[in-house]
N, C-alpha and C positions, 0 to 999 in steps of 0.2 A: 220929515225925512223918515223913510222906512228903515229901522235898525235891525230888521230880522236878518239872520245869517242862515242861509240854507245849509244843509248838511254837506252838500257837494262843495259849496264855497268854503266851508270850514276846512275840508280836506285840501282844497287847492292852495290855501294860504299857509299851510304847514301844520295844521292840527294833527294830521296823521302821524307825524314824527313822534309826538309825545303821547299818543294814545296808549293806555295800558289797560289791564283788566279792570282796575279800580276806576280809571278815568273814563272808561266807556260804559260803565254800568248804567248811567242815566240814558244812554242811547238804546238799550236793549228793548225796553218797553215801547219806545217810540217806533222801533223798527219791527215790532211784532206783527205777524200776519193778521189781516182783518182790520188794520188801522186805516183811517181815511187816506186816500191817495190824492194828495194835493201838492203841487210843486211849490206852493207858498208856505208849507209847514216849516216852522223854525226849529232850531235846536232847543232842547230843554234849557231853562234859565241857568242851572248850574254850569253848563258848558259855555254860556255866553257872558258870564260874569267877569271874565278876564280876557285880554287879547289872546288870540291863538298864537302859539310860539312859532317862530320862523325856523325852518330846518337849517342845520349847519351843513358845511360841505362834506363832513365825514361823520355821519352818525355811527354808533357802535352797537354791536350786538352784545348779548350777555357775556360771551366769552372774550370780548375785547377786540374782535376782528372788525375792521372798518367796513361799513356798508357803502355801496356805490351810489345809492339814492336815498332820499328820505324813506323812513320805514316805520314799523311799529315797535314799541317797547313790549317785550313779552313774546310769547309763542302761541300759535294756534294748537289746540289739543287734537292732533291728528288721530290718535288712538280712539278718542271719543267720536270723532267724525266717521271713523271706519275706513278711511282712505288717506293716502299721503301722496302729494304731487310728485315727490321724488320717485315713488314706486310706479306711478302712472306713466312716467316717461318710457318705461321699458316693459310694461305689463301687457303683453299681446295675448289675446284669447283666441286659440285655434279651434275651440269647440271640442265636442266629442266626435272622434273621427272613425268612420267605417267606410265600407265599399259597397256601392249599389250593384245589383246583378249585372248591369251593363258595364261595370268596371269604373264608373265615375266615383270620385271621392265625395262622400257626404260629410258635412260638418253640421252638427246640431248644437243649438244654444237654447238656454232658457233665460229670458229677460223679464224682470219684474219692475213695473213702475211703482215707486214707493215715495211717499211724502216723508221728508226727514229734516230735522233741525240740524244745521251745519254751522259750526263756528267759522266764519269767513275772515275774521280778524280777532285779535285777542279781546274777548269779552263781548263780541257782537255775534249773536245767533241769527241765522237766516233760515226761513222755511223754504227748502229746496224741493223741487220735483225731480226725482232721480230715476235713472235706470240702474237697477241692482245696487241701490244705496250709495252711489258715488257720482261725482261730477268731475270731468265728463264721464259718460257711461263706459262700459267695457270696450276696449279696442278690438273690434272683430277683425281677424286677419285670416286670409285664405289665399288660394292660388286661382288664377284665372281658369274658368271652366268648372270649378268645384260647385256642387249643389249645396246651397245654404238653406237650412231649415231652422227657423226661430220660433219657439213657442213664447208668445208674448202674453203676460198676465198683468192686468191692470188692477193694482192693489191700492189705488188712490180714490179720492172722492170726486174726481173729474174724469170725463172721457179722454182717452189718449190714443196715439197710434205710434208706429215706427215707419217713417218714410226714408227709404234708402236712395242715395244718389247712385245711379247705375242704370243698367238695362234690364227690364223685367216686364211682366204682364201688368195690365192696368189694375187687375184685382189684387195685386201684390204691392200697390203703390202707397198704401197707408194714408189715403186721402179721403176716399168716398165712404168708408165704413169705420167711423170712430169706435174703438173698443170701449164698451160701457163699463161703469164701475163694477168691479168683480168679474169682468169678462175675460175671455181668452181668445186669441187669434193666432194662427200659424202662418207665418210668412215663409214662402219657399220659392227660390229662384236660382238660376245659375249666375255665378259671379263674373261679371264683365262690365266694362273693360278693365284691364289692369290699371293701377294708379292709386292715388290717395283720395279717398272719398269720405263721406260722412253720412250719418243717419240722425234723424231728429223727429220729434213729434210734429204733426201737421194738422193740429186742431185749432180752430179760432178761439181766442185771439192768438194768432201764430207767434207774434213777437214775444208775448209773455210766456207761452209754453216753452219756447226755446230758451229765453233768458233765465227762466227759473231753474234750468239745468237739464232739460230733456234733449240731450245731444251726445254724440260720440263719434269716434273715428272708425272708418271702414276701409281697411287696406287690402287691396287685391294685388298680390305679387304676380309678375309675369311668369309664364310657364318656364322660361329659361332662367328665371331668377334675376336679381339685381347684381350689380358689381358688389363684391364682398366689402362690407364696411365693418370697421372695428366697433363703432358705436351707432346704434339706431335709436332715435327718440321720437316720441309722439308729443307734439305741442299744439294744444287747442286753445286759441285765443278767445277771450270772453270778457264780459263786463258783469258787474254785480250791482243791481239796483236795490239797495238795502231798505229803502222806504217805499218801494213800489209806486214811484211817481212817474215812471217812464223815462227817467234819466239815470245813467250809470253813476254810481258814487265811487266805485273801484274798478280797476282793470287788472287783468291777470293772464297768465298762461296756466292752464290746468286748474283754474278756479280760485286758488288762494293767492291774494296779492302779496307781492314781495317775497314769495317763498324761495325762489332761486337766487335771490340776493342774500338771504339768510343761509341758504343751503346750496352753495355753488354746485354746478354740474361738473363732475370730474371726467376729463378726457385725457388721452395720451397725445403727446407731441407727435406730429406727423401722421396721426391716425385719421383715416377717412371717417368723417361724421356725416350721417344721413339723418335729416330731420323731416318727418312727415308733419307739415305745417298746415293747420286748418284755421280759418277765421269764422267763428260762430258768434261774433259780437253783434248784439242787437242795440237799437236806440242810437247808434252812431253810424255814419255812412261808410266809413273806411277805416282800415287798420294797416299797420305796417310792421316790418321786421328788419332790424338792423343789427349787425355784429361789428365789434370794434377791432381795429388793427388787422383786418383780414377781408378777403372777398370770397364769394361763394358762387357755385353754379346753381341756377334755378330752373326747375322743370315744372312748368304750370300743369296742375292736375296730375302730374306724374304719368301721363299717358304716352309720353315719348321719351326715349333715352337720349334725345338731343336737347341740350339746355337752350333756353331762350336767351339767356344773358349771363354775364359774369359781373357781379356787382356786390355791393355791401348792404343794399337796402332795396326791399321790394314792397309793393302795396297790394293789399287784398281787400276786395269788397266782401260783404257778408256772403258766406257759403263758398267763397273761392278758397282754393287750397293748392298746394304744390309741394315739391320735394326740394330741399335745400341740402347741398353737399359741399363740404369744405375740409381742409386740414389746417391746423395751426403750426406754423413754422417754429415759433419760439414758446418756451414755457412761461407761465405767469397767469395772472387773473385778467380776464377780458369781459367787458360788459356785453350783453345783448339786451335789446329793449325795443319797444315801439318808438319810432322816430317822430311820433306825435308827442311832444313834450308833456302835455297834460296827462296822457295815458301812462307814460313812464313814471311820472311823479305820484300817480295814484295807484301804483302797484304793478304795472306791466314792465317789469325789469328783472334782470337776473345776471348771473356771472358764470362764465366757463372757467374752470380752474384747470389749466393745461399743465400736466405733470411731465417732467423731464423723462424722456424715453429711457435714459440710462439708470434711473433710480428704481 
């Protein structure tokens, strides 16, 4: 009988609940870049010497607040990472703005591909491939018809590109000319159509280049604007394959598992909430989004202002995206998560904290 316990199986049976900085120290070396990529690799002996703990129904954070799903003991060092998923929710990059001689708005950006060690869970370091040192990369936002100019600098040890979903010339597609190590390329095109899109590296092996962190949101606002929303959030769904065996060990929104469980997203009662939702999950065929005690209007790709349905759960295949809009009628704490239970229990879960409008 094979008694090996894969890292993925360990997390599934509840080990994630009790992981702390000390308890995960033995995992760090095993997850280091350059290690053998084999799905049969087992956990280090110290982690397998006792049965993995089973999560309780109400885990607790350090401040005593109940968590809605199994989670981690301890906290990721966001300051050391250089980015925080809470900030990424509302961090829209409008570029350096000027006006071309023909009156068209020009938005200029500088994007650097950088290899960076990121703590994805307390005590677990991961070698990410990033745009501007964060995962997901900067949320590029503009208005339909704007001229977009991006100076892309490849500061990694591998060729990379930026491939934008949208309409543009073939030589701006980020496919045929990988940017070499130390190289620079300028992408320039007009932003169309309006909607919620994404960009990502398009170099072989494509799944790994995306999964390692080279992706970001690309939002094109309609010329007449959206209906005014009190809250707008970017949520990029992803997985994290910490041992590089082609199978995800964690799942998340905006890269860090369980983050919005530990740090609920605060919204106002009866406020219109707009979520730009993108699925960049690799190694799994489909993802989903579900909110509790409420329904939402869903606009696939955001290219039409007529919703396709009114529901509480939608599915997205890899690279699919859309706009989710809703209001919460009652104050309180409400879960949101993938409705694939495995994904939720391995990190893709969070909480909306709805505050009373009168307070």
